[in-house]
VODRENRO-666688 format. One record per residue (C-alpha): chain; residue number from 1; x, y, z. Coordinates in pm, 1 decimal. Layout:
// VODRENRO-666688
(A; NUM; (X; Y; Z)),
...
//
This chain:
// VODRENRO-666688
(A; 1; (-272.4; -158.0; 534.7)),
(A; 2; (23.6; 55.7; 421.5)),
(A; 3; (897.1; 264.5; 1214.2)),
(A; 4; (1138.4; 402.3; 1439.8)),
(A; 5; (1156.4; 777.3; 1403.4)),
(A; 6; (1427.7; 846.8; 1643.9)),
(A; 7; (1662.7; 1032.5; 1443.3)),
(A; 8; (2021.3; 1133.1; 1459.3)),
(A; 9; (2181.2; 828.0; 1323.0)),
(A; 10; (2544.3; 865.1; 1423.4)),
(A; 11; (2516.4; 940.3; 1793.5)),
(A; 12; (2220.5; 722.1; 1877.1)),
(A; 13; (2440.4; 453.0; 2022.1)),
(A; 14; (2566.8; 686.3; 2293.2)),
(A; 15; (2430.4; 729.5; 2645.4)),
(A; 16; (2282.7; 1063.1; 2741.5)),
(A; 17; (2353.0; 1172.3; 3098.3)),
(A; 18; (2132.9; 979.7; 3338.3)),
(A; 19; (1991.3; 750.4; 3064.9)),
(A; 20; (1947.2; 380.1; 3139.3)),
(A; 21; (1990.2; 286.0; 2774.9)),
(A; 22; (2312.5; 236.7; 2588.6)),
(A; 23; (2135.9; 261.1; 2256.2)),
(A; 24; (1818.2; 412.1; 2115.9)),
(A; 25; (1663.9; 295.2; 1790.8)),
(A; 26; (1424.6; 533.7; 1624.7)),
(A; 27; (1175.7; 419.6; 1362.5)),
(A; 28; (940.8; 628.8; 1149.6)),
(A; 29; (622.4; 480.3; 1012.8)),
(A; 30; (286.5; 578.5; 871.7)),
(A; 31; (-7.8; 632.5; 1102.0)),
(A; 32; (-205.7; 310.8; 1126.9)),
(A; 33; (-581.7; 287.5; 1149.4)),
(A; 34; (-583.2; -90.9; 1152.2)),
(A; 35; (-727.0; -208.3; 1485.1)),
(A; 36; (-466.0; -380.9; 1696.3)),
(A; 37; (-163.2; -260.1; 1496.9)),
(A; 38; (-32.7; -14.9; 1755.7)),
(A; 39; (-77.1; -271.5; 2032.7)),
(A; 40; (106.6; -523.7; 1817.7)),
(A; 41; (403.3; -289.6; 1781.8)),
(A; 42; (393.5; -196.7; 2151.2)),
(A; 43; (393.8; -560.1; 2261.4)),
(A; 44; (680.8; -645.0; 2027.4)),
(A; 45; (881.9; -350.0; 2158.9)),
(A; 46; (822.9; -454.5; 2520.8)),
(A; 47; (931.8; -811.0; 2447.9)),
(A; 48; (1246.3; -696.4; 2267.4)),
(A; 49; (1340.9; -443.3; 2533.7)),
(A; 50; (1291.1; -705.2; 2806.8)),
(A; 51; (1542.7; -929.2; 2631.1)),
(A; 52; (1770.9; -632.1; 2546.7)),
(A; 53; (1746.3; -395.2; 2846.4)),
(A; 54; (2021.5; -166.2; 2715.4)),
(A; 55; (1821.0; -83.5; 2399.6)),
(A; 56; (1529.8; 161.1; 2373.8)),
(A; 57; (1293.8; 131.4; 2075.5)),
(A; 58; (1085.0; 431.3; 1976.0)),
(A; 59; (818.1; 443.4; 1705.7)),
(A; 60; (698.8; 776.0; 1564.3)),
(A; 61; (397.2; 805.9; 1336.3)),
(A; 62; (299.2; 1036.3; 1048.8)),
(A; 63; (-5.2; 1034.7; 825.0)),
(A; 64; (58.6; 908.7; 470.8)),
(A; 65; (69.1; 1250.5; 306.9)),
(A; 66; (304.7; 1407.5; 561.9)),
(A; 67; (526.1; 1099.9; 556.5)),
(A; 68; (569.9; 1113.5; 179.6)),
(A; 69; (626.1; 1489.5; 168.1)),
(A; 70; (863.2; 1522.2; 465.7)),
(A; 71; (1067.6; 1204.0; 438.4)),
(A; 72; (1305.0; 1319.0; 159.5)),
(A; 73; (1418.1; 1620.9; 361.9)),
(A; 74; (1432.6; 1421.1; 684.0)),
(A; 75; (1656.0; 1156.8; 527.7)),
(A; 76; (1907.4; 1421.9; 423.6)),
(A; 77; (1917.3; 1574.3; 773.0)),
(A; 78; (2095.7; 1485.3; 1094.9)),
(A; 79; (1755.0; 1388.7; 1238.5)),
(A; 80; (1699.3; 1094.8; 1008.5)),
(A; 81; (1546.5; 788.0; 1172.7)),
(A; 82; (1737.0; 463.1; 1203.9)),
(A; 83; (1471.6; 288.8; 995.7)),
(A; 84; (1149.0; 383.5; 824.6)),
(A; 85; (846.5; 227.4; 660.0)),
(A; 86; (868.2; 165.3; 285.4)),
(A; 87; (636.5; 71.4; 2.1)),
(A; 88; (955.7; -30.2; -187.2)),
(A; 89; (963.8; 27.7; -564.4)),
(A; 90; (1107.4; 327.5; -745.7)),
(A; 91; (1095.8; 556.1; -443.1)),
(A; 92; (1314.7; 309.6; -253.2)),
(A; 93; (1554.5; 293.9; -548.6)),
(A; 94; (1584.4; 673.9; -548.3)),
(A; 95; (1663.3; 667.0; -176.3)),
(A; 96; (1934.8; 407.0; -234.7)),
(A; 97; (2083.3; 616.0; -515.1)),
(A; 98; (2082.8; 919.7; -285.2)),
(A; 99; (2315.0; 736.6; -47.8)),
(A; 100; (2093.8; 766.0; 261.2)),
(A; 101; (2046.5; 391.2; 313.0)),
(A; 102; (2262.0; 120.5; 467.4)),
(A; 103; (2354.5; -201.6; 290.7)),
(A; 104; (2261.2; -474.1; 539.6)),
(A; 105; (2355.1; -767.6; 317.9)),
(A; 106; (2619.1; -882.9; 565.5)),
(A; 107; (2367.9; -876.8; 852.9)),
(A; 108; (2116.2; -1087.8; 663.0)),
(A; 109; (2283.9; -1414.1; 572.0)),
(A; 110; (2119.5; -1692.8; 374.9)),
(A; 111; (1945.5; -1835.0; 681.5)),
(A; 112; (1807.1; -1495.0; 778.4)),
(A; 113; (1677.3; -1429.8; 427.5)),
(A; 114; (1517.0; -1772.9; 411.9)),
(A; 115; (1277.1; -1655.8; 683.5)),
(A; 116; (1091.0; -1445.8; 424.5)),
(A; 117; (912.3; -1507.1; 97.1)),
(A; 118; (1159.7; -1445.2; -188.2)),
(A; 119; (944.1; -1159.8; -322.1)),
(A; 120; (993.9; -975.2; 5.4)),
(A; 121; (1372.5; -993.6; -12.0)),
(A; 122; (1371.8; -900.5; -381.6)),
(A; 123; (1154.3; -594.5; -314.2)),
(A; 124; (1406.9; -462.9; -60.7)),
(A; 125; (1710.5; -530.1; -279.7)),
(A; 126; (1860.1; -280.8; -524.3)),
(A; 127; (2156.3; -344.9; -752.7)),
(A; 128; (2244.1; -657.2; -559.5)),
(A; 129; (2242.2; -493.2; -215.5)),
(A; 130; (1985.5; -558.9; 54.9)),
(A; 131; (1870.6; -241.5; 228.9)),
(A; 132; (1565.7; -352.5; 422.3)),
(A; 133; (1358.0; -610.3; 604.4)),
(A; 134; (1018.1; -722.3; 465.1)),
(A; 135; (705.9; -686.9; 679.5)),
(A; 136; (393.2; -768.1; 479.9)),
(A; 137; (225.1; -787.7; 142.5)),
(A; 138; (-86.8; -596.0; 45.4)),
(A; 139; (-346.4; -671.4; -219.0)),
(A; 140; (-607.1; -430.4; -355.1)),
(A; 141; (-957.0; -572.3; -402.8)),
(A; 142; (-1303.8; -443.6; -485.0)),
(A; 143; (-1492.7; -447.7; -155.2)),
(A; 144; (-1870.6; -437.9; -147.8)),
(A; 145; (-2166.3; -412.6; 88.9)),
(A; 146; (-2371.5; -732.4; 62.9)),
(A; 147; (-2693.5; -577.2; 190.4)),
(A; 148; (-2684.0; -279.1; -46.3)),
(A; 149; (-2607.4; -492.6; -349.5)),
(A; 150; (-2893.3; -726.2; -257.5)),
(A; 151; (-3122.3; -425.2; -232.7)),
(A; 152; (-3012.7; -320.3; -583.1)),
(A; 153; (-3054.7; -678.0; -709.8)),
(A; 154; (-2686.0; -703.1; -804.1)),
(A; 155; (-2500.8; -1032.8; -771.7)),
(A; 156; (-2136.9; -938.6; -697.6)),
(A; 157; (-2010.4; -1279.9; -806.1)),
(A; 158; (-2139.6; -1208.4; -1156.2)),
(A; 159; (-1899.8; -914.0; -1193.3)),
(A; 160; (-1616.0; -1059.3; -1397.7)),
(A; 161; (-1534.1; -778.2; -1642.5)),
(A; 162; (-1508.5; -399.8; -1631.7)),
(A; 163; (-1828.1; -376.6; -1834.9)),
(A; 164; (-1997.9; -596.5; -1574.6)),
(A; 165; (-1883.1; -356.9; -1304.3)),
(A; 166; (-2010.5; -52.7; -1493.0)),
(A; 167; (-2344.8; -227.5; -1535.9)),
(A; 168; (-2358.4; -299.0; -1162.3)),
(A; 169; (-2281.9; 65.6; -1085.9)),
(A; 170; (-2573.3; 173.8; -1303.7)),
(A; 171; (-2812.2; -65.6; -1127.4)),
(A; 172; (-2698.7; 45.1; -783.6)),
(A; 173; (-2740.7; 410.0; -872.5)),
(A; 174; (-3088.0; 342.5; -1014.1)),
(A; 175; (-3178.3; 191.7; -677.4)),
(A; 176; (-3099.4; 523.1; -507.6)),
(A; 177; (-2773.5; 398.7; -354.4)),
(A; 178; (-2432.1; 564.7; -386.1)),
(A; 179; (-2239.9; 317.3; -602.2)),
(A; 180; (-1880.6; 396.7; -505.2)),
(A; 181; (-1727.2; 562.4; -200.1)),
(A; 182; (-1393.7; 733.3; -264.5)),
(A; 183; (-1143.5; 931.6; -58.6)),
(A; 184; (-1044.8; 1168.9; -336.0)),
(A; 185; (-868.2; 1429.7; -126.2)),
(A; 186; (-569.0; 1200.7; -79.0)),
(A; 187; (-552.4; 1126.4; -455.5)),
(A; 188; (-377.7; 789.8; -422.2)),
(A; 189; (-708.8; 606.3; -365.2)),
(A; 190; (-821.6; 742.8; -702.9)),
(A; 191; (-497.2; 625.5; -860.3)),
(A; 192; (-576.7; 269.7; -751.4)),
(A; 193; (-835.7; 262.0; -1031.5)),
(A; 194; (-594.9; 403.2; -1288.4)),
(A; 195; (-313.1; 176.2; -1171.1)),
(A; 196; (-516.0; -142.9; -1165.3)),
(A; 197; (-663.1; -67.3; -1507.4)),
(A; 198; (-311.4; -3.7; -1640.1)),
(A; 199; (-209.9; -340.5; -1496.9)),
(A; 200; (-497.1; -501.5; -1688.3)),
(A; 201; (-445.4; -315.9; -2018.7)),
(A; 202; (-64.0; -289.9; -2032.3)),
(A; 203; (35.5; -574.5; -1801.7)),
(A; 204; (322.8; -562.9; -1556.6)),
(A; 205; (572.5; -602.8; -1841.9)),
(A; 206; (409.9; -313.4; -2028.4)),
(A; 207; (429.5; -89.2; -1723.3)),
(A; 208; (797.7; -171.8; -1677.8)),
(A; 209; (863.2; -104.8; -2048.3)),
(A; 210; (683.5; 230.0; -2031.0)),
(A; 211; (893.7; 324.7; -1729.0)),
(A; 212; (1200.4; 261.5; -1945.4)),
(A; 213; (1058.8; 490.7; -2213.5)),
(A; 214; (979.2; 212.8; -2459.5)),
(A; 215; (678.1; 210.2; -2692.2)),
(A; 216; (601.3; 576.3; -2629.0)),
(A; 217; (645.0; 547.2; -2254.1)),
(A; 218; (331.2; 625.0; -2057.5)),
(A; 219; (181.0; 801.8; -2354.5)),
(A; 220; (118.7; 474.2; -2535.0)),
(A; 221; (-233.1; 349.1; -2617.7)),
(A; 222; (-255.4; 103.9; -2326.6)),
(A; 223; (-236.2; 385.0; -2072.9)),
(A; 224; (-485.0; 592.3; -2269.5)),
(A; 225; (-717.8; 290.5; -2259.1)),
(A; 226; (-670.1; 263.5; -1883.2)),
(A; 227; (-762.6; 628.0; -1840.4)),
(A; 228; (-1052.8; 585.3; -2080.6)),
(A; 229; (-1194.3; 293.3; -1883.7)),
(A; 230; (-1168.8; 494.1; -1564.9)),
(A; 231; (-1344.1; 785.4; -1735.9)),
(A; 232; (-1629.1; 548.5; -1822.9)),
(A; 233; (-1679.3; 502.0; -1450.5)),
(A; 234; (-1639.8; 872.4; -1375.2)),
(A; 235; (-1900.4; 961.9; -1637.4)),
(A; 236; (-2157.3; 758.6; -1442.2)),
(A; 237; (-2111.0; 1001.5; -1149.3)),
(A; 238; (-2081.4; 710.4; -907.8)),
(A; 239; (-1903.4; 875.3; -614.5)),
(A; 240; (-2050.0; 1026.4; -299.6)),
(A; 241; (-2105.8; 1406.6; -297.1)),
(A; 242; (-1787.7; 1597.5; -212.9)),
(A; 243; (-1561.0; 1299.7; -279.0)),
(A; 244; (-1266.6; 1525.4; -365.6)),
(A; 245; (-1289.2; 1687.0; -22.6)),
(A; 246; (-1310.3; 1351.6; 156.1)),
(A; 247; (-999.1; 1191.8; 302.8)),
(A; 248; (-934.6; 820.0; 280.0)),
(A; 249; (-1008.6; 769.4; 650.7)),
(A; 250; (-1333.7; 964.9; 633.8)),
(A; 251; (-1438.0; 775.9; 321.3)),
(A; 252; (-1360.9; 442.7; 488.6)),
(A; 253; (-1587.4; 544.4; 776.1)),
(A; 254; (-1865.2; 637.1; 535.3)),
(A; 255; (-1843.8; 295.6; 375.5)),
(A; 256; (-1840.4; 134.0; 718.9)),
(A; 257; (-2162.0; 327.2; 789.1)),
(A; 258; (-2322.1; 169.1; 479.3)),
(A; 259; (-2317.1; 490.0; 273.6)),
(A; 260; (-2210.6; 321.6; -49.2)),
(A; 261; (-2193.5; -11.4; -229.6)),
(A; 262; (-1834.0; -46.3; -356.1)),
(A; 263; (-1488.6; 54.7; -235.0)),
(A; 264; (-1157.2; -21.6; -408.3)),
(A; 265; (-883.3; -56.5; -147.6)),
(A; 266; (-611.0; -275.3; 0.2)),
(A; 267; (-676.0; -561.3; 239.0)),
(A; 268; (-602.3; -332.6; 534.9)),
(A; 269; (-938.5; -171.1; 458.2)),
(A; 270; (-1115.3; -452.0; 643.5)),
(A; 271; (-1008.6; -306.9; 976.9)),
(A; 272; (-1000.2; 56.7; 870.9)),
(A; 273; (-1366.7; 70.8; 762.7)),
(A; 274; (-1465.3; -70.3; 1100.4)),
(A; 275; (-1250.1; 162.3; 1309.0)),
(A; 276; (-1361.5; 475.0; 1121.9)),
(A; 277; (-1731.7; 391.9; 1119.9)),
(A; 278; (-1971.0; 558.1; 1362.7)),
(A; 279; (-2026.7; 232.6; 1550.6)),
(A; 280; (-1661.8; 131.8; 1547.1)),
(A; 281; (-1771.4; -204.1; 1406.7)),
(A; 282; (-1822.3; -128.5; 1038.1)),
(A; 283; (-2017.6; -358.9; 811.2)),
(A; 284; (-1932.5; -682.6; 988.1)),
(A; 285; (-2042.8; -982.4; 784.1)),
(A; 286; (-2195.2; -753.4; 519.4)),
(A; 287; (-1842.1; -674.7; 399.6)),
(A; 288; (-1693.5; -891.9; 127.1)),
(A; 289; (-1482.1; -851.1; -186.5)),
(A; 290; (-1434.2; -962.3; -544.7)),
(A; 291; (-1115.5; -955.4; -753.4)),
(A; 292; (-1062.0; -652.7; -972.1)),
(A; 293; (-1245.0; -709.0; -1302.9)),
(A; 294; (-1082.2; -817.0; -1629.1)),
(A; 295; (-1083.7; -590.7; -1934.4)),
(A; 296; (-1143.2; -668.9; -2299.8)),
(A; 297; (-822.7; -684.9; -2502.4)),
(A; 298; (-591.8; -637.3; -2206.4)),
(A; 299; (-229.8; -752.6; -2225.1)),
(A; 300; (-211.9; -826.7; -1853.2)),
(A; 301; (-317.6; -1159.2; -1706.1)),
(A; 302; (-663.3; -1132.4; -1550.2)),
(A; 303; (-523.2; -1301.2; -1238.9)),
(A; 304; (-247.7; -1044.1; -1187.8)),
(A; 305; (-276.5; -851.2; -863.7)),
(A; 306; (-200.2; -493.7; -764.1)),
(A; 307; (-78.8; -375.0; -427.5)),
(A; 308; (234.7; -358.6; -220.3)),
(A; 309; (529.5; -536.0; -67.5)),
(A; 310; (605.9; -329.0; 236.8)),
(A; 311; (871.6; -328.3; 502.8)),
(A; 312; (1148.5; -130.0; 667.7)),
(A; 313; (1453.4; 41.3; 517.9)),
(A; 314; (1760.8; 105.6; 729.6)),
(A; 315; (1939.0; 439.4; 705.3)),
(A; 316; (2312.5; 494.5; 692.3)),
(A; 317; (2477.6; 516.1; 1034.1)),
(A; 318; (2174.0; 349.1; 1192.3)),
(A; 319; (2204.6; 226.8; 1550.3)),
(A; 320; (2365.4; -119.5; 1567.1)),
(A; 321; (2053.7; -289.5; 1708.7)),
(A; 322; (1821.3; -165.8; 1432.7)),
(A; 323; (1838.7; -475.8; 1213.4)),
(A; 324; (1827.6; -703.5; 1518.4)),
(A; 325; (1501.8; -545.2; 1630.6)),
(A; 326; (1344.4; -549.5; 1283.8)),
(A; 327; (1429.7; -916.7; 1241.2)),
(A; 328; (1261.7; -981.5; 1576.2)),
(A; 329; (957.3; -775.8; 1478.6)),
(A; 330; (917.7; -969.9; 1154.2)),
(A; 331; (994.8; -1314.1; 1295.0)),
(A; 332; (761.0; -1598.8; 1205.5)),
(A; 333; (620.6; -1602.5; 1557.9)),
(A; 334; (538.8; -1232.2; 1554.9)),
(A; 335; (397.9; -1245.9; 1202.5)),
(A; 336; (176.7; -1538.8; 1297.5)),
(A; 337; (30.9; -1313.1; 1564.4)),
(A; 338; (-11.9; -1031.1; 1311.8)),
(A; 339; (-202.6; -1265.7; 1083.5)),
(A; 340; (-420.3; -1384.5; 1371.1)),
(A; 341; (-511.3; -1025.1; 1458.2)),
(A; 342; (-589.5; -950.9; 1092.0)),
(A; 343; (-338.9; -665.7; 1080.4)),
(A; 344; (-174.4; -769.6; 753.6)),
(A; 345; (-80.9; -1046.7; 515.0)),
(A; 346; (247.4; -1177.1; 662.7)),
(A; 347; (542.7; -1215.0; 430.5)),
(A; 348; (743.1; -1441.7; 658.5)),
(A; 349; (737.1; -1798.0; 524.1)),
(A; 350; (458.6; -2019.0; 656.9)),
(A; 351; (319.9; -1731.8; 865.1)),
(A; 352; (-25.8; -1726.9; 706.9)),
(A; 353; (-166.9; -2017.4; 908.4)),
(A; 354; (-323.1; -1798.2; 1175.9)),
(A; 355; (-520.0; -1570.8; 941.2)),
(A; 356; (-875.0; -1604.5; 1068.0)),
(A; 357; (-1065.1; -1342.1; 870.6)),
(A; 358; (-1193.3; -1520.7; 556.9)),
(A; 359; (-1171.2; -1202.3; 350.9)),
(A; 360; (-808.6; -1142.7; 443.9)),
(A; 361; (-734.0; -1507.2; 379.2)),
(A; 362; (-910.0; -1484.5; 42.7)),
(A; 363; (-703.1; -1185.7; -68.9)),
(A; 364; (-392.6; -1373.0; 41.5)),
(A; 365; (-495.6; -1662.6; -180.9)),
(A; 366; (-532.5; -1425.7; -477.5)),
(A; 367; (-179.0; -1299.3; -417.3)),
(A; 368; (-45.7; -1652.1; -383.8)),
(A; 369; (-179.8; -1764.2; -722.2)),
(A; 370; (-118.1; -1438.5; -912.2)),
(A; 371; (123.9; -1474.3; -1205.4)),
(A; 372; (245.3; -1119.0; -1134.4)),
(A; 373; (199.4; -865.9; -855.3)),
(A; 374; (218.1; -501.6; -964.2)),
(A; 375; (343.4; -257.1; -702.9)),
(A; 376; (135.1; 57.0; -643.9)),
(A; 377; (230.5; 281.1; -935.2)),
(A; 378; (297.2; 593.3; -728.7)),
(A; 379; (565.8; 389.8; -550.4)),
(A; 380; (687.2; 178.0; -840.2)),
(A; 381; (755.1; 477.3; -1064.8)),
(A; 382; (940.4; 697.0; -817.3)),
(A; 383; (836.3; 1013.2; -638.8)),
(A; 384; (801.2; 1258.2; -928.6)),
(A; 385; (634.4; 1024.9; -1179.9)),
(A; 386; (421.3; 870.7; -907.4)),
(A; 387; (295.0; 1210.7; -799.2)),
(A; 388; (216.0; 1301.2; -1160.1)),
(A; 389; (18.9; 978.3; -1198.1)),
(A; 390; (-181.8; 1045.7; -881.5)),
(A; 391; (-255.0; 1398.5; -1004.5)),
(A; 392; (-355.3; 1271.1; -1347.2)),
(A; 393; (-594.8; 1015.4; -1199.7)),
(A; 394; (-752.3; 1284.0; -980.4)),
(A; 395; (-794.9; 1517.2; -1277.0)),
(A; 396; (-969.1; 1245.1; -1477.1)),
(A; 397; (-1200.4; 1197.9; -1179.3)),
(A; 398; (-1284.7; 1567.7; -1173.1)),
(A; 399; (-1317.3; 1591.4; -1551.0)),
(A; 400; (-1032.9; 1841.5; -1582.6)),
(A; 401; (-829.1; 1639.6; -1831.6)),
(A; 402; (-888.6; 1369.0; -2090.5)),
(A; 403; (-737.0; 1020.2; -2076.3)),
(A; 404; (-497.3; 1123.7; -2353.4)),
(A; 405; (-386.6; 1429.3; -2158.6)),
(A; 406; (-348.6; 1222.2; -1843.7)),
(A; 407; (-121.8; 970.9; -2016.3)),
(A; 408; (87.3; 1251.2; -2163.4)),
(A; 409; (117.7; 1419.0; -1824.0)),
(A; 410; (264.2; 1103.0; -1674.5)),
(A; 411; (496.9; 1057.4; -1969.4)),
(A; 412; (622.4; 1416.1; -1944.6)),
(A; 413; (704.8; 1355.5; -1577.4)),
(A; 414; (895.6; 1041.2; -1675.9)),
(A; 415; (1094.8; 1229.0; -1938.9)),
(A; 416; (1189.3; 1497.1; -1686.6)),
(A; 417; (1291.9; 1248.8; -1416.6)),
//
């Protein structure tokens, strides 16, 4: 999937002795493994700086885990970036409440906002104030290896329900093939199963109600069912050996090397599995996906999707050119190029026309027709509850807690928030 880290917000508009720039904009973002993404940013920066020679744009990168752990302290310091990558949701709301963000409503008039899909603007708005600029959407799908499933005599298109998926896992394992590859060390890839199952069992409305403490909060039966369904998968021992010591990037490479049949991940995985594979090419045409399965008795619509609406948040006292650059970066023209390169699913209006990869285009179509799109739960629920959910999912995967205990753990975190 899934930023200008130049720091000290107040003095960044000043010239240092001997500097050619009147202003430096610093953006912090997550490390990207998507092929072409860094070049995309670099080219956009060069184009902007050519048109604005008095402005210097600097991107700094962190891996996901470091980004999430260090950002809260960084935002409270004098070294905060001018803007930073966001998954939006509850974590963003906490940052707005902490007073570290800048209201850019006045810099984004109606015409500027009309450039983006309404969901993108809504995701970056809190209590009526706009704090960020949308970049892309992300959808999680169940990827599979065509050749391995054919070897196991499994038709992926026949997998419509969770029981169908469990049956496919059994057949794949019986064929001597690792059914599911998983980067358990990072925990959040495990939580994709728990989160998507919660979206199916509780629905997006049920998740929102639980976050408000209604109906027993996250301890209610729908979340126990979600954990129970995940435990059904875990009990089949479907993951590669040492999955809890395997990072997401390493796991993606294993899948790209044809070491397993299924992988649950966001659309950005298409490029990541290729880049991290031994050949650097991944599965090629053997890679495809199916929508996440439906569940029996679920309250969520079977067409609901799970993933992200991502973008940039602007910090208080950010350099004056920060919003100008981010609007340029996310312009329709630039997002058309991002879609063409397969970097992401653009959120600028009418910017999907250049998407050439049929799998990326297919996931985009699922998002377009989804009645609801549930944000990643570790982001939607805020930092503390999100971390508890990731931990709970990981502990179900290792067999250390029951689905009931997992649900209660998340609820306890919510009550303490």
